N, C-alpha and C positions, 0 to 999 in steps of 0.2 A: 224735218229733213235731216238733221244731224244724226238722229238715231238710225235712219235708213242708210245713210252713208256709212256709219260705223258698222252696221250689220253686214252690208255688202263688202266692205273692206275685209272684215274678219272671215267672211265666207270664202272670198277669193283666196286669201292666204291659206285657209284650211284645205281648199281644193288643190292648191299648188303643192302643199306638203304631201297630201295623199297621192297625187299623181306621181310625184318624185319617188315616194316609197314604193308604189306599185311597179315602177320601172325597174326596180331591183330584181323582180321576179320571185322574191321571197314572200312567204305567207305573212300577212299583216296580223299583228296582235290586237285584240280588242280590250278596251278598258272594262273592268267589271261593271255590271249594270248600275250598282249603287253610285259609282263615281261619275258615270255618264249622266245620270238623272240629276245630280246635284252640281254639275259643272256650270260655273257662271262666266266662263270665258277667261282669257288670259289675264284680264285686270279685275275681273269680278265687278263689284259695285263701286270700286274705288275711283274709277275714271269716268268723268263726265264726257259723253259723246260730243258735246259741243266743243270741248277743249281739243278733241281729236280733229274735228272738221276745221276749226279755226286755225290749227297748226298747219294743216294742208293748204288752207287759203293763203297763209303767210308765205309758204313755199312758192305757191303759184304767183302771188303778187311779186315776189322777188325774181323768180326764174322765167315766168311766162306771163307777163302783165297783160298781154293781148286777150287772155281768156275772158276778161271782164267786159269786153266790148259787146 
């Protein structure tokens, strides 16, 4: 579950940045194919998806404790 959350979180952020860039009306530049194929995300292999989800859970526990009911 933590990996699915992490992937969805990153996909949402990527979409948000793309939509913001598209709103400028300027042509978007593409990364060279070699960079796109080897891209491992903003943190690469260094961040465990469990740490990311657990951090969000701590925020929810603190700010919206009713979510756990």
